[in-house]
C-alpha positions in Angstrom: -5.9 10.8 23.0 -7.6 7.9 24.2 -10.8 9.8 24.5 -9.9 12.1 21.7 -10.0 9.1 19.1 -13.0 7.7 20.8 -14.9 10.8 19.8 -13.0 11.1 16.4 -14.6 7.7 15.6 -18.1 8.5 17.0 -18.5 11.5 14.9 -17.2 9.1 12.0 -19.9 6.5 12.3 -22.5 9.3 12.4 -21.0 9.7 8.7 -20.2 6.4 7.5 -23.9 5.0 8.7 -25.6 3.8 5.6 17.6 -11.6 -9.0 20.5 -13.4 -8.8 21.1 -16.4 -6.4 22.5 -15.9 -3.4 22.2 -19.6 -1.5 23.4 -19.3 2.2 22.8 -21.9 4.3 21.9 -21.5 7.8 25.6 -22.3 8.6 27.1 -20.0 6.8 25.3 -17.4 8.1 28.0 -16.3 10.2 29.8 -15.2 7.8 27.7 -12.9 6.1 26.5 -11.4 9.3 29.8 -10.5 9.9 31.4 -8.9 6.8 31.8 -5.8 6.1 29.3 -4.6 4.1 26.4 -5.5 6.4 28.0 -3.2 9.2 27.5 -0.5 6.7 23.8 -1.6 5.7 23.7 -0.6 1.9 20.8 -1.6 0.6 19.2 -0.5 -3.2 16.1 1.4 -2.8 13.6 2.0 -5.4 14.1 4.9 -7.7 11.5 7.0 -9.3 11.2 4.9 -12.1 13.2 1.7 -13.9 16.1 4.6 -14.9 17.1 5.6 -11.5 18.3 3.7 -7.9 18.6 5.0 -4.8 21.6 3.6 -2.4 21.9 4.1 1.3 24.6 3.2 3.9 26.1 3.8 7.1 29.8 5.2 8.0 31.3 6.6 11.0 33.0 9.2 8.9 32.3 12.4 7.5 32.9 12.5 3.8 31.0 12.9 0.2 29.3 9.5 -0.7 29.4 8.2 -4.3 28.3 5.1 -6.3 30.3 3.7 -9.2 28.1 2.0 -11.5 29.3 0.1 -14.6 27.7 -2.4 -17.4 31.2 -3.9 -17.0 31.6 -6.4 -13.9 35.4 -4.6 -13.2 34.1 -1.1 -13.8 35.6 0.3 -16.4 34.4 2.8 -18.3 32.2 4.1 -15.0 29.9 6.5 -13.9 30.6 8.1 -10.4 27.1 9.5 -8.9 27.6 12.0 -6.1 25.2 11.9 -2.9 24.8 13.8 0.4 25.4 12.7 4.5 23.0 13.2 7.1 23.7 12.6 10.8 22.8 9.1 12.0 20.6 8.6 15.2 23.1 6.2 17.2 26.7 7.1 16.3 28.5 8.3 12.4 26.4 9.6 9.3 23.7 7.8 6.5 24.8 8.2 2.8 22.6 8.8 0.2 23.6 8.6 -3.2 21.3 8.5 -6.5 21.8 7.1 -9.6 20.1 8.4 -12.7 20.4 7.7 -16.3 19.7 3.6 -16.2 18.4 2.0 -19.5 16.2 -0.4 -19.8 16.9 -4.6 -19.7 20.4 -3.5 -18.7 22.9 -5.9 -16.3 25.1 -3.1 -14.3 27.5 -2.9 -11.8 28.1 -1.1 -8.6 30.0 0.0 -5.5 29.4 2.4 -2.4 32.4 4.2 -1.2 32.7 6.9 1.7 35.6 7.7 3.5 37.3 4.3 5.4 34.4 2.4 3.8 34.6 0.6 0.5 31.8 -2.0 -0.4 31.8 -5.3 -2.8 30.9 -4.8 -6.2 27.0 -5.6 -6.5 24.8 -6.0 -9.7 21.3 -5.8 -10.5 19.0 -5.3 -13.8 17.1 -3.0 -15.2 13.3 -4.0 -16.6 11.7 -2.6 -19.9 8.2 -2.7 -20.7 5.2 -3.4 -18.8 6.1 -7.0 -17.7 8.1 -7.6 -14.7 7.6 -9.3 -11.1 7.5 -8.3 -7.6 7.7 -9.9 -4.1 5.6 -8.4 -1.4 5.9 -9.2 2.4 5.3 -7.6 5.5 5.6 -7.4 9.3 9.2 -8.6 8.7 10.2 -8.0 12.1 14.3 -7.6 12.8 14.0 -7.8 16.1 17.4 -6.4 18.3 16.1 -6.8 21.8 14.9 -10.3 22.6 15.9 -11.6 26.4 14.8 -14.9 25.6 17.2 -15.2 22.4 20.7 -13.4 22.4 20.8 -14.2 18.6 18.1 -12.8 17.6 19.1 -9.6 15.4 21.4 -12.4 13.3 18.5 -15.2 13.5 15.4 -12.7 12.2 17.9 -11.4 9.9 18.6 -14.7 8.3 14.7 -15.8 8.5 14.4 -12.3 5.8 16.8 -13.4 3.5 15.5 -17.2 3.8 12.0 -16.1 2.4 13.8 -14.0 -0.3 15.6 -16.5 -1.9 12.7 -18.9 -1.5 10.6 -16.5 -3.5 13.2 -16.3 -6.0 13.5 -20.0 -6.5 9.8 -19.6 -7.4 10.5 -16.5 -9.8 13.8 -15.7 -11.2 12.7 -12.4 -12.3 11.7 -11.0 -9.4 12.9 -7.6 -9.4 11.0 -5.3 -6.6 10.4 -6.2 -2.8 7.2 -4.4 -1.8 7.4 -4.0 2.7 4.4 -3.4 4.1 6.1 -2.3 7.3 7.4 -3.2 10.7 10.9 -3.8 8.9 12.5 -3.0 12.9 10.6 -4.6 15.5 12.3 -1.3 17.8 13.0 0.7 14.9 17.0 0.8 16.1 19.6 2.0 14.0 21.0 -2.1 14.2 17.8 -3.4 13.0 17.7 -1.5 9.9 21.6 -2.3 9.4 20.5 -6.1 10.1 17.5 -6.0 7.4 20.4 -5.1 4.6 22.4 -7.7 5.6 20.9 -10.2 2.9 22.9 -9.6 -0.3 19.7 -9.6 -2.3 18.8 -6.5 -0.6 21.4 -5.0 -2.7 20.4 -6.6 -6.1 16.5 -6.4 -5.9 14.8 -3.1 -5.5 13.0 -2.0 -2.3 10.3 0.0 -1.4 9.4 0.2 2.1 6.2 1.5 4.1 6.6 2.6 7.2 4.7 0.5 10.2 3.9 1.7 14.2 6.8 -0.1 14.9 9.1 1.6 12.5 7.4 4.9 14.1 9.0 4.0 17.5 12.5 5.7 16.9 13.9 8.3 14.9 16.2 5.8 12.8 13.8 4.8 10.1 13.9 8.5 9.1 17.6 8.7 8.2 18.1 4.6 7.0 15.3 5.1 3.7 16.2 7.0 0.9 13.4 7.1 -1.5 12.2 9.2 -4.6 8.9 11.5 -4.7 8.3 11.9 -0.8 5.5 14.8 -0.2 7.1 18.0 0.7 3.9 19.4 0.6 1.8 17.9 3.2 1.9 20.7 6.3 1.4 17.7 9.0 3.7 14.7 8.4 4.8 12.1 11.0 9.1 12.7 11.8 10.4 9.6 10.1 8.6 10.1 6.8 5.7 10.9 4.3 4.2 9.3 1.8 5.8 8.7 -2.0 5.6 7.7 -4.9 7.5 5.7 -7.7 6.8 4.3 -11.2 7.4 0.6 -13.0 6.2 -0.7 -15.8 2.2 0.3 -16.8 2.1 0.4 -12.5 2.1 3.6 -10.5 2.9 2.7 -6.4 1.9 4.9 -3.8 3.6 4.3 -1.0 1.4 5.6 2.2 2.4 6.7 5.7 -1.5 5.2 7.8 0.5 6.1 10.7 -0.6 9.6 10.1 -4.5 10.2 10.3 -3.7 13.5 7.9 -6.6 12.6 5.3 -7.0 15.4 3.4 -3.2 15.6 3.0 -3.3 11.6 1.8 -5.5 12.7 -1.0 -4.3 15.5 -2.1 -0.8 13.4 -2.7 -2.4 10.9 -4.4 -4.6 13.2 -6.6 -0.8 15.1 -7.6 0.8 11.7 -8.1 -1.3 10.5 -10.8 -1.8 13.8 -12.2 1.9 13.6 -12.8 1.5 9.5 -14.3 -1.8 10.3 -16.0 -0.8 7.4 -18.7 -0.2 4.8 -16.3 -2.4 1.4 -16.5 -2.3 -0.1 -12.4 -2.7 1.9 -9.2 -1.2 -0.1 -6.7 -1.1 1.3 -2.9 0.8 -0.1 0.1 0.9 1.1 3.5 1.0 -0.5 7.1 -2.3 -0.5 8.8 -5.0 -3.5 7.9 -8.5 -2.6 7.5 -10.8 -5.2 7.1 -9.5 -8.2 8.5 -10.6 -8.3 11.5 -9.1 -11.2 13.8 -8.2 -9.0 16.7 -11.4 -7.6 18.6 -10.3 -5.2 20.3 -9.0 -3.6 17.0 -11.8 -3.4 15.7 -12.5 0.5 16.5 -9.3 1.5 14.9 -10.2 -0.7 11.7 -13.4 0.8 11.7 -12.0 4.4 11.7 -8.4 3.8 9.5 -11.6 2.1 6.9 -13.3 5.3 6.8 -10.0 7.2 5.7 -8.3 5.1 3.5 -11.2 3.1 1.6 -12.9 6.3 0.4 -9.3 7.4 -1.2 -8.8 4.2 -3.1 -12.2 4.2 -4.3 -11.8 8.2 -5.2 -8.6 7.4 -7.0 -9.6 4.0 -8.9 -7.0 1.9 -6.8 -6.4 -1.6 -7.9 -5.1 -3.5 -5.1 -3.9 -2.2 -1.7 -1.2 -4.1 -0.3 -1.5 -3.9 4.2 0.2 -5.3 6.9 -0.4 -5.4 10.8 -2.8 -7.5 11.7 -0.1 -10.5 11.2 -3.7 -12.5 9.6 -3.6 -13.7 5.7 -6.7 -12.0 4.1 -7.6 -11.2 1.1 -10.9 -9.4 0.5 -13.2 -9.3 -2.5 -14.0 -6.4 -4.5 -14.8 -3.6 -2.4 -16.1 0.0 -3.6 -17.7 2.1 -1.1 -17.2 -0.3 1.9 -19.5 -2.7 0.1 -18.4 -6.3 -1.7 -19.4 -5.5 -5.4 -17.9 -8.6 -6.8 -16.7 -11.8 -5.2 -13.1 -12.8 -5.1 -12.1 -15.2 -8.4 -9.2 -16.8 -9.8 -10.1 -14.4 -12.6 -11.8 -10.7 -12.6 -11.8 -8.7 -15.9 -12.7 -5.0 -15.8 -13.4 -5.5 -11.3 -15.3 -2.4 -9.8 -13.9 -1.9 -7.0 -10.8 -2.7 -4.9 -9.0 -5.4 -3.7 -6.9 -5.2 -0.3 -4.7 -8.1 0.8 -2.7 -8.7 4.1 0.2 -11.7 3.5 0.3 -12.2 7.1 3.6 -11.7 8.6 7.4 -13.1 7.6 8.5 -12.4 11.3 5.2 -12.9 13.5 3.1 -15.1 11.7 -0.6 -15.6 13.7 -2.6 -18.3 14.1 -3.8 -18.9 17.4 -7.1 -16.6 16.6 -10.2 -17.8 14.6 -12.6 -15.2 15.4 -13.4 -14.4 11.8 -14.9 -10.9 12.3 -15.8 -8.9 9.3 -16.5 -12.1 7.1 -18.6 -10.1 4.9 -15.6 -8.1 3.2 -13.6 -11.2 2.9 -12.9 -13.5 0.3 -9.7 -15.8 1.2 -8.2 -16.3 4.6 -5.5 -18.8 5.6 -4.2 -19.5 9.2 -0.9 -20.4 9.5 2.1 -20.2 11.5 4.6 -19.9 8.8 6.5 -16.7 7.0 4.0 -16.0 3.5 4.6 -13.6 1.0 3.3 -12.6 -2.5 5.0 -12.6 -6.3 2.8 -10.3 -7.8 3.5 -11.2 -11.6 2.8 -7.2 -13.9 2.1 -7.6 -17.7 0.5 -4.6 -19.7 -3.2 -5.8 -19.5 -3.1 -8.1 -16.1 -1.5 -8.5 -12.5 -1.3 -12.3 -11.4 -0.9 -12.8 -7.8 0.3 -15.9 -5.6 0.6 -16.2 -2.5 3.0 -18.7 -0.8 4.3 -20.1 2.7 7.9 -20.3 3.2 9.1 -23.6 1.6 6.1 -24.7 -0.3 6.0 -24.5 -4.3 2.5 -24.3 -4.3 0.6 -21.4 -3.9 -1.9 -20.7 -1.0 -3.9 -18.8 -3.5 -4.2 -17.4 -7.1 -6.1 -14.6 -8.3 -5.5 -12.2 -11.5 -7.3 -9.1 -12.3 -7.4 -8.5 -15.6 -8.0 -4.6 -17.7 -9.4 -3.9 -21.1 -9.2 -0.1 -20.8 -6.7 1.9 -18.4 -9.7 2.9 -16.0 -10.9 -0.7 -16.2 -14.5 -0.8 -14.2 -13.8 1.9 -11.7 -16.1 4.2 -11.9 -15.0 7.9 -13.2 -15.2 10.2 -10.1 -14.4 13.0 -11.1 -12.0 13.4 -8.1 -15.0 14.6 -6.2 -15.2 14.5 -1.8 -18.5 14.0 -0.7 -19.5 16.1 2.7 -19.1 13.0 4.7 -15.6 12.0 3.5 -14.6 16.0 3.8 -15.6 16.3 7.4 -13.4 12.6 8.0 -10.6 14.3 6.2 -10.6 17.2 8.3 -11.3 15.3 11.6 -8.1 13.2 10.7 -6.2 16.0 10.2 -6.9 17.3 13.6 -6.3 14.0 15.4 -2.4 14.0 14.1 -1.6 17.0 15.0 -2.6 16.3 18.4 -0.6 12.4 17.9 2.5 14.1 16.3 2.6 16.5 19.6 2.7 12.7 21.7 5.3 11.8 18.9 7.4 14.8 19.7 7.0 14.4 23.2 7.7 10.5 22.8 11.0 10.8 20.8 12.4 13.6 23.2 11.8 11.6 26.2 13.9 8.6 25.1 16.6 10.9 24.0 15.9 11.9 20.4 17.0 15.0 19.0 14.1 16.2 17.2 12.4 19.5 16.7 8.7 20.2 16.3 9.3 21.4 12.7 10.2 18.0 11.4 6.4 16.6 12.0 5.0 20.7 10.8 5.8 21.7 7.4 
């Protein structure tokens, strides 16, 4: 596969020349950790839009799962939504329920139930209009297997909760968590259950992308419950594929960068934008980094990924791309066709390209290498061994991004993107594809076919019950 990847890269290079407060101390964490709901892994994912929420949890017994939801804390006058179960990977079942018909600017109370399990009553508040706040983090790395720490699962879960709580202290209006992959380290069901241990994962809508560590096992497939997944891609990853949702004036495109099938990715983005023609902001999120370039041996991979994802961002006028994988904090200048068209500034009006950002890592930040490749693209960088995250404040005409270290009140960096029109400064490409991009997208699809066969063999070897039809639609 390395030889095949090298061939693709060589050919490619030819064409590229030119919420509520849940204060939990470390001492009290054990009580939360041992709670019934933590065992079940109750979590609230985003819905297709603000009128929906998707819920997921585990149970040992086969039954019809339900979510009871009301505007009253005692659940009086509640409405009950029914869902479905799928077989979990390790044991039991994963429950999926979608709640619809939610009203804007309303507080809701809900309870999840399946045979032998009834959750606590949790609450969340819907947003209204164009304004809302989101938290973005990446590489959370909940870790079940660590020879040096027998409590790693609990400890890494607490670190995640601590960071969520830190962000909410800075902005209590955060209603969305964007997680750019590697939620888990080994891709185990126990890690995803631990990911949900924080009470905050029940009151903030969560959108996750699939990282390379999530792809290690088969548990991410049944853990997530996300809207508008791409059902038209004939070549896809076992654990899932691209999906979209809207919030306020923003369209969020959550992509599977483990798949090199650029033909399918571009087609998906085109269809998502066509389904949401009036959005003002287009935000893309996927796991693999493109530009930070601090790990020299990954630069050939980064170069290949740039040829896949950069043209998609250019073609469809993406405003901001949230990334992970490298574990280094970097924010690019405004880029178009892989060239800086404008420097990153505290305020940019109608920028003529896309900004790409990596918030270091929540679980495993790196500060051990200042190699500094690709400096021609980087607008801001910061070396730290402390967990970092962004808070994004969306308004009708602007997105303001503040980045923080855990426990620090002063931002590492702040910038604002403003638009005076729906398209801003983006070129109207007319959804064209150049010959070069067409060749790259075709080669990416071919590579993904071979990669999927490798993934199939690997999962089979590790005892997972997978079929080739899970990879090819």
